[in-house]
C-alpha positions as CSV (number, residue, x, y, z in Angstrom):
1,M,163.8,216.5,91.7
2,R,166.7,218.3,90.1
3,T,168.3,221.0,92.1
4,G,169.6,224.2,90.6
5,T,168.1,223.8,87.2
6,R,164.7,224.1,85.7
7,S,163.3,222.8,82.4
8,C,161.3,224.8,80.0
9,V,158.5,222.1,80.8
10,E,158.2,223.2,84.5
11,Y,157.9,227.0,83.6
12,A,155.3,226.2,80.7
13,V,153.3,224.2,83.4
14,S,153.4,227.1,85.8
15,L,152.4,229.6,83.3
16,G,149.5,227.2,82.0
17,A,148.3,226.9,85.4
18,G,148.3,230.5,86.0
19,L,146.5,231.1,82.8
20,A,143.9,228.6,83.6
21,V,143.2,230.1,86.9
22,G,142.8,233.4,85.5
23,V,140.5,232.4,82.8
24,M,138.2,230.7,85.5
25,Y,138.3,233.8,87.5
26,G,137.2,235.8,84.5
27,L,134.5,233.3,83.5
28,L,133.2,233.2,86.9
29,R,133.6,237.0,87.3
30,V,135.4,236.6,90.6
31,R,137.5,239.5,91.6
32,T,141.1,238.7,92.8
33,P,141.3,238.7,96.5
34,A,144.0,241.8,96.3
35,P,144.7,244.5,94.0
36,P,146.9,243.5,91.2
37,L,150.1,245.4,92.3
38,V,149.8,243.8,95.7
39,C,149.4,240.4,94.2
40,L,152.6,241.1,91.9
41,V,154.7,242.2,94.8
42,G,153.6,239.1,97.0
43,L,154.5,236.9,94.2
44,A,158.0,238.4,93.7
45,G,158.3,238.0,97.5
46,M,157.6,234.4,97.4
47,L,159.9,233.7,94.3
48,I,162.6,235.7,96.0
49,G,162.1,233.8,99.2
50,Y,162.2,230.5,97.4
51,G,165.3,231.5,95.5
52,L,167.2,232.5,98.6
53,L,166.1,229.1,100.4
54,E,167.3,227.2,97.5
55,S,170.7,229.0,97.6
56,F,171.5,228.3,101.2
57,V,169.9,224.7,101.4
């Protein structure tokens, strides 16, 4: 895998996967396991941690 660069395809696949899971949650009427704000903060933390790890490794 390339280091330091991301292609639009990678972002599109990630967005598509997230949308697909969201649609499935909606169709099955499953509630998210955490309130939306908590989910977003958790995802932001994951992205920041991943970015920091890539910066130093």
